C-alpha positions as CSV (number, residue, x, y, z in Angstrom):
1,X,-65.8,24.7,-31.1
2,X,-63.1,23.3,-32.5
3,X,-60.8,25.4,-31.0
4,X,-62.3,24.9,-27.5
5,X,-62.3,21.4,-27.5
6,X,-58.7,21.2,-29.1
7,X,-57.8,23.4,-25.8
8,X,-59.8,20.9,-23.7
9,X,-56.8,18.9,-22.5
10,X,-54.9,21.9,-21.3
11,X,-54.8,22.9,-17.5
12,X,-57.3,25.9,-16.5
13,X,-55.0,28.6,-15.5
14,X,-57.4,30.0,-13.1
15,X,-57.6,26.4,-11.2
16,X,-54.3,26.5,-9.8
17,X,-53.0,23.1,-10.7
18,X,-49.5,23.8,-12.6
19,X,-49.7,22.3,-16.2
20,X,-46.8,20.4,-17.6
21,X,-44.3,22.5,-19.7
22,X,-41.3,22.0,-21.3
23,X,-39.0,24.1,-19.4
24,X,-40.3,22.0,-16.2
25,X,-40.1,18.8,-18.4
26,X,-36.3,19.3,-19.3
27,X,-35.4,20.1,-15.6
28,X,-37.0,17.2,-14.2
29,X,-35.5,14.6,-16.3
30,X,-32.1,16.7,-16.0
31,X,-32.4,16.3,-12.1
32,X,-31.3,12.4,-11.4
33,X,-28.2,13.6,-13.1
34,X,-27.5,16.8,-10.6
35,X,-25.5,16.2,-7.3
36,X,-26.9,18.4,-4.6
37,X,-24.5,20.8,-3.1
38,X,-22.5,19.7,-0.2
39,X,-23.9,16.2,-0.6
40,X,-21.2,14.3,-2.4
41,X,-20.3,11.1,-1.8
42,X,-16.4,10.5,0.3
43,X,-13.5,9.6,-1.7
44,X,-12.5,5.7,-1.2
45,X,-9.7,5.2,0.4
46,X,-6.6,4.6,-1.5
47,X,-5.1,1.5,-1.9
48,X,-2.3,2.4,0.5
49,X,-4.4,3.0,3.0
50,X,-7.0,0.1,2.8
51,X,-3.9,-2.4,3.1
52,X,-2.6,-0.8,5.8
53,X,-5.8,-0.8,8.1
54,X,-6.0,-4.8,6.9
55,X,-2.1,-5.1,8.0
56,X,-3.3,-3.6,11.3
57,X,-6.3,-5.6,11.8
58,X,-4.3,-8.6,11.3
59,X,-1.8,-7.2,13.8
60,X,-4.0,-7.0,16.4
61,X,-5.8,-10.1,15.6
62,X,-1.8,-12.0,15.8
63,X,-1.6,-10.3,19.7
64,X,-5.5,-11.6,20.5
65,X,-4.3,-15.2,19.3
66,X,-1.2,-15.0,21.3
67,X,-0.4,-17.7,24.0
68,X,-0.3,-16.1,26.5
69,X,-2.7,-13.1,24.9
70,X,-0.4,-9.8,24.3
71,X,-2.0,-6.4,24.9
72,X,-0.1,-3.5,22.2
73,X,1.0,-1.4,25.1
74,X,3.0,-4.5,26.2
75,X,4.3,-5.5,22.7
76,X,8.1,-5.1,21.9
77,X,10.7,-5.2,19.4
78,X,10.9,-8.9,20.1
79,X,6.9,-9.5,20.0
80,X,7.6,-7.6,16.1
81,X,10.1,-9.7,15.1
82,X,7.9,-12.9,16.3
83,X,5.3,-11.9,13.9
84,X,7.1,-11.6,10.8
85,X,8.8,-15.1,11.7
86,X,5.4,-16.0,11.9
87,X,4.4,-14.7,8.3
88,X,7.4,-16.8,6.7
89,X,4.8,-19.6,6.2
90,X,2.5,-17.9,4.0
91,X,5.5,-17.0,1.8
92,X,6.1,-17.6,-1.6
93,X,9.7,-16.4,-1.9
94,X,12.4,-19.8,-2.1
95,X,15.1,-18.7,0.0
96,X,17.8,-21.6,-0.8
97,X,19.5,-22.9,2.6
98,X,23.3,-23.0,3.0
99,X,23.6,-27.0,1.8
100,X,21.5,-26.6,-1.3
101,X,23.1,-27.0,-4.8
102,X,21.3,-23.7,-5.9
103,X,22.8,-21.5,-3.3
104,X,23.1,-18.5,-4.7
105,X,22.0,-18.9,-8.1
106,X,19.1,-16.1,-9.3
107,X,17.6,-19.1,-11.4
108,X,17.9,-22.3,-10.3
109,X,17.5,-25.4,-13.4
110,X,15.2,-27.5,-10.8
111,X,13.4,-27.1,-7.9
112,X,14.3,-27.9,-4.5
113,X,13.0,-28.8,-1.2
114,X,14.3,-25.2,0.2
115,X,11.6,-23.4,2.1
116,X,9.4,-20.7,1.1
117,X,9.5,-17.4,3.0
118,X,8.0,-13.7,2.5
119,X,10.5,-11.8,0.5
120,X,12.7,-8.7,2.2
121,X,10.9,-5.8,0.3
122,X,7.6,-7.7,1.3
123,X,8.1,-7.5,5.0
124,X,9.9,-4.2,4.9
125,X,6.7,-2.3,3.6
126,X,4.6,-4.4,5.5
127,X,6.8,-2.7,8.8
128,X,6.5,0.5,7.1
129,X,2.6,0.3,7.0
130,X,2.5,-0.6,10.6
131,X,5.0,2.0,11.7
132,X,2.6,4.7,10.5
133,X,-1.2,2.6,11.6
134,X,0.4,2.7,15.2
135,X,1.1,6.2,15.5
136,X,-2.5,7.1,14.0
137,X,-4.0,4.7,16.6
138,X,-2.4,6.7,19.3
139,X,0.8,5.1,19.9
140,X,3.6,7.3,20.9
141,X,6.5,7.8,18.0
142,X,9.3,6.9,20.8
143,X,7.1,3.5,22.1
144,X,7.0,2.6,18.9
145,X,7.8,-0.9,18.3
146,X,8.2,-1.0,14.9
147,X,10.5,1.3,14.6
148,X,12.5,-0.4,17.2
149,X,16.6,-1.2,16.7
150,X,15.9,-4.8,17.1
151,X,13.2,-4.9,14.2
152,X,15.9,-2.6,11.6
153,X,18.4,-4.9,12.3
154,X,16.5,-8.6,11.8
155,X,15.4,-6.6,8.4
156,X,19.1,-6.3,7.6
157,X,19.9,-9.4,8.5
158,X,17.1,-10.9,6.0
159,X,17.9,-8.7,3.3
160,X,21.5,-9.9,3.3
161,X,20.5,-13.3,3.8
162,X,18.4,-13.2,1.3
163,X,20.7,-11.5,-1.2
164,X,23.1,-14.7,-0.6
165,X,20.9,-17.0,-0.7
166,X,18.9,-16.2,-3.7
167,X,22.0,-14.5,-6.1
168,X,20.1,-11.1,-6.5
169,X,21.7,-8.6,-4.7
170,X,19.5,-5.9,-3.5
171,X,20.0,-1.9,-4.8
172,X,22.4,-0.2,-2.3
173,X,23.6,3.0,-1.6
174,X,26.6,3.0,-4.2
175,X,24.1,3.3,-7.0
176,X,22.5,6.3,-5.7
177,X,26.0,7.8,-4.7
178,X,26.6,7.4,-8.6
179,X,23.3,9.3,-9.9
180,X,24.4,12.1,-6.8
181,X,27.6,12.6,-8.8
182,X,26.3,12.3,-12.2
183,X,24.0,14.8,-11.1
184,X,26.9,16.8,-10.2
185,X,28.5,16.9,-13.0
186,X,25.4,17.9,-15.0
187,X,25.0,20.6,-12.7
188,X,28.3,22.1,-13.5
189,X,27.5,21.9,-17.2
190,X,24.0,22.7,-17.4
191,X,23.2,24.8,-14.3
192,X,20.1,23.6,-12.3
193,X,19.2,21.2,-15.3
194,X,20.9,18.1,-13.8
195,X,18.9,18.2,-10.7
196,X,16.2,16.0,-11.9
197,X,19.2,13.0,-12.4
198,X,19.6,12.5,-8.8
199,X,16.1,11.6,-8.1
200,X,16.0,8.2,-10.7
201,X,17.3,5.9,-8.2
202,X,14.9,6.8,-5.2
203,X,11.9,6.6,-7.6
204,X,12.7,2.9,-8.8
205,X,13.4,1.9,-5.3
206,X,9.4,3.4,-4.8
207,X,8.3,1.2,-7.6
208,X,9.9,-1.9,-5.9
209,X,8.1,-1.4,-2.6
210,X,4.8,-0.9,-3.3
211,X,5.2,-3.9,-5.7
212,X,6.8,-5.9,-2.6
213,X,3.9,-4.9,-0.7
214,X,1.2,-6.7,-2.8
215,X,2.9,-10.0,-1.5
216,X,2.4,-8.8,1.6
217,X,-1.0,-7.9,1.0
218,X,-1.7,-11.7,0.2
219,X,0.4,-12.9,3.3
220,X,-1.1,-11.0,6.3
221,X,-4.8,-11.6,4.9
222,X,-4.5,-15.3,5.2
223,X,-4.0,-14.9,8.4
């Protein structure tokens, strides 16, 4: 009787009702932690892709608010330059004018009334993202307004003007040539071992460009 009553709570094997078991309990406990095959969530977009999408939407909104309204098909390099000048009002970089006593001083000792503008690096990175977004959204490379010659000339003028006004010369190709020369010297001494020396200049340039891109992000999202 005692043995029968002790087994009274166990399910009848002939009743067709499955009973709990250690194996099924552990399996059910582990189910929430398992990812079914083929149902993994998509990877989130990278920081660059997210910023590129925001920049593109900002530019489209600018075209919509343009007076008169401007379509993307009619957008030219002149309109892109107009957009870059519009973004200067959201800039955070002090650019001294010619008559300022701190013109050409990288670290002025006192504040001045010179305007704040977008840094050249920010504009350059912004144009790179918009140029890629234009073609990703169906635009033809040969008609890409962000790659127009007028835009390249404007960016070069901004770079040279800010370098003089701020007293901070931007890196030039001469530094890359020196790195190539060093790499060539290493190759002559160590064979193939000096090939990595010449790439250092470009790597630092990419880091500077990504830092400037963050500044452009703050400007374009404020529009």
